[in-house]
C-alpha positions as CSV (number, residue, x, y, z in Angstrom):
1,H,-22.7,6.4,6.7
2,G,-20.0,5.2,4.3
3,G,-17.9,6.9,1.8
4,F,-14.8,6.7,3.9
5,P,-11.9,4.3,3.6
6,A,-11.2,1.8,6.5
7,N,-7.8,2.7,8.0
8,S,-5.7,2.3,11.2
9,M,-6.7,-1.2,11.9
10,S,-4.8,-4.4,12.5
11,A,-4.3,-7.1,9.9
12,Y,-6.8,-9.3,11.8
13,A,-9.4,-6.5,11.9
14,A,-9.0,-5.9,8.1
15,L,-9.4,-9.6,7.5
16,T,-12.5,-9.7,9.6
17,Y,-13.9,-6.7,7.7
18,C,-13.3,-8.6,4.4
19,K,-15.2,-11.5,5.7
20,W,-18.0,-9.2,6.9
21,L,-18.1,-7.5,3.5
22,Y,-18.3,-10.8,1.7
23,E,-21.2,-11.9,3.9
24,K,-23.0,-8.5,3.1
25,T,-22.3,-8.4,-0.6
26,G,-21.5,-11.9,-1.7
27,V,-18.3,-10.4,-3.4
28,F,-15.0,-11.9,-2.3
29,Y,-12.6,-9.3,-0.8
30,R,-9.0,-9.9,0.4
31,L,-5.9,-8.1,1.5
32,P,-3.2,-7.7,-1.1
33,T,-0.2,-10.1,-0.9
34,E,3.2,-8.9,-0.1
35,A,4.1,-9.3,-3.8
36,E,1.0,-7.2,-4.8
37,W,1.9,-4.4,-2.4
38,E,5.5,-4.4,-3.7
39,Y,4.2,-4.2,-7.4
40,A,2.0,-1.3,-6.5
41,A,4.7,0.5,-4.6
42,R,7.0,0.3,-7.6
43,A,4.2,1.4,-9.9
44,G,4.6,-1.6,-12.0
45,G,8.3,-0.9,-12.5
46,T,11.0,-3.5,-12.2
47,E,13.9,-1.4,-11.2
48,V,15.1,-0.9,-7.6
49,Y,13.1,2.3,-7.3
50,P,9.9,3.2,-9.1
51,F,11.8,6.0,-10.9
52,G,14.8,3.8,-12.0
53,K,18.1,2.6,-10.6
54,N,19.8,5.9,-9.6
55,A,19.7,6.3,-5.8
56,K,20.8,10.0,-6.2
57,E,17.4,10.7,-7.6
58,L,15.7,9.5,-4.4
59,K,15.7,13.1,-3.0
60,N,13.3,14.1,-5.8
61,Y,10.8,11.4,-4.8
62,A,11.0,10.8,-1.0
63,W,11.7,12.6,2.2
64,Y,14.3,10.9,4.4
65,S,16.9,11.8,7.1
66,E,19.3,13.5,4.7
67,N,16.8,15.8,3.0
68,S,14.3,16.6,5.8
69,T,14.4,18.8,8.7
70,D,13.5,15.8,11.0
């Protein structure tokens, strides 16, 4: 067992898992805050997008309605 990430669970289940893990290991675990998620999503950058300010560059970094085939 083990070696696989925990995924596809509710926030409550994730918090419960963190509590269980703490009880097993004595190491405190928690979910990231909204600000921490935002920082990670921006790769530490401070611009509107992780790659800068230019929205025209978005097509090079993401799939969305205008550049995908649904």
